[in-house]
N, C-alpha and C positions, 0 to 999 in steps of 0.2 A: 708341723711343729707347733706346740701350743704356746700361747703368750705367757711365758713364765719369766719372772724377774731374773735378770742375768746375775745380779749379786747373790740371789738365793742359790743359783746353780754353782757359782764359784764357791760359796760358803760350804755347800754340800761336798764339793770335790775336795775342798781344803781340809775339812774336819772328818768327813766320813770315808773319803777315798772311793766313793761310789759315783756312778754316772746316773743321774735321774732320768735323762732323756738320751736315747742312743745316738741322736744327732749332735749332741753336745759332748765331744770328747775332751780330755784334758788338754790336748793340743789346740783344739778350738778355743778353749778358754784362755790359754796362754796367749794366743794370737790376739784375741780381743783385748786382753790386759796390756799387751805391748802397744797396741794402737792407742789405747786410752792414756797410758803412761807417757807416750811420746807427746800427745796433745797437751797433757798437763805440763810437761817440761818445756815445750816450745813457747807456750804462753802467748801465742798469736793465732788468729783464725787461719786455717789452711784449706785450700781447695782439695777436692778428692785427688786430683792429679798430683799435687805436691805431697799429700799424705802417702800415696803409693810410692812416689819417687823416693822419699826419705827412707821409708821402711823396707822397701824391696830392691831398689836400684842402687842408690848411693850407699846403702847399708844392706847387709844380708840378714836383717833381723827376723824377717818372716818371708815366706814364699808368696809370690805375686798372686797366684790363684787362690791361696788361702785368704789373703788380704781382700781380694775381690769378693770372695764368698761371704766373709763375716761383716764387711762394712755395712751392708743394708740392715743387718741385725742390730748393730749399734744404734742406728737411727730408729729402727722399729721399737727397741726397748728403751728409747729415750736416754741413751747414754751420751749421745752427741746430738747437736742440732745446728741448723744454719739460721742465723738471724735475718738472712736475705733470701727467703724462699722463692721470691718472684724472679730473682736474678738467675740467669742460666749458668753463671760462674759462681756457684754457691761456695761459701767458705764455712768450715765447721769448727765448733767449739765444744768443750765439755759441758754437759748439763751439771746441775748440782748432784744429781744421782750418779752420773759418771764419775765426778770428782770423789764422791763418797766411796764409790766402788774401788777406785785406785788407792785411796787412803787406807782402806780396810784390807786390801788383798795384794798390794804391790809386792809383798814377799814371795808371791807365787812366781814372779819373774826372777830368774837367776841374778845374783848380785852383780856379777861382772857385766851382764847385759844391761842392767839398770844403770851402771856407771857409764857404759858406752853411750847409751841413749842420752843421759844427762849431759855428758861432755859434748856430744855432737850438737845437741839443741842449744846449749849455752854459747858455743862458738859460731853457730850458723843462724841464730834467731834473726838477726838484723838482715842477713843476706836474703833469707826467704821473705822477710817483710818487704824488702825492696823489690824483689822479683814480682811480688803480687801487686804492689802499689805502683810500680813504674813499668808499664807494659808497652811493648812495641812489636809491630809486625810490618810486613811489606808485601806488595804485589807488583807484578810486572805490568806495565802499561802497553798499549797497542803499539806505541812508537819505540818500544825497546827500553825506555827509561823505567825507573822504579819509584813507586809511591810508598813512602815510609810513613806510618801512622804511629805517633808517640803519645802516650797517655799517662796521666797521673790519676790513680784510682783512690777514692776516699776509703780509708780502712774501715769505717763504720757502716756506710751505706753501700759500699761496693759500686759506686757510681762515679764515672769520670768527672774530675773537677777541673782538669786541664787537658786539652787535646790539640795537637798541631800535626798537619800533614806537610811533608817535605818531599819534593820531587828530586831524585838523585839520578845521575847518569848511568851508574853501573851497579851490578849486583853486589860487588865487593864493597862499594860505598854503603849500600843499604844494610848489609850484614854488619859492617863496622858501626854504623849509627845505632843499630839495635844492641850491639854489645856494649856500647858506651852509655846508653841511656840510663840504666839503673844507677850509675855513679854520678852522671851529669844532671839528672833530672832536678834535684833540689835547687842547685845553683841556677839552672836554666829558668826554672819557675820564678825564683826570686828576682832574677834579672828582668824578666818580662813584666812581672807584677810591679816592681819598683819603677821601671821606666815608663810603663803605661800610666801609672798614677801621676808620675811627674809630668808626662806629656799632657794628660787630661787637665791637671791643675794650671798648667801654662796656657792651655787652650781657653780656659775660663777667663 
């Protein structure tokens, strides 16, 4: 497949009704546009995992295998990019070219689907922001207890700004801690930060 500008392909499909490259079908193009439109509407960086989750699992906007196939092309054609390329948990945003593409050709997406995407993104934006910024996991220790790792990830650098490890007695407790963390993290961080500074100032 040659390095041809995706917007040019979409434009040709839109106005000429012809396929310039046999590997770029109209379905392919619509899938790409749906991904770009979702990223525009969600307005936050998303990991590949969450992009696939939103578009294929939580919603049936596109097929998972189609999503998996076209995603690298959006990167290749500079429609999306990750500002933290060195981080293994990359999160993606629209480029200026990707945004222009959406603005020019969003009508290629059926209106009812656009409304569905917009509504979902509006109602779930902060939820996915929390899921990515407030991260938790656990592992079983040799003695049968569970080590829970709770993190707050900086949204710009994608680097942990706060991390705490807690040893819990049961798997149920570990799972409960992970479930609670996205909602409890801001207050927890504020409590630790405030009390640490208070303790430090008194120590001086």
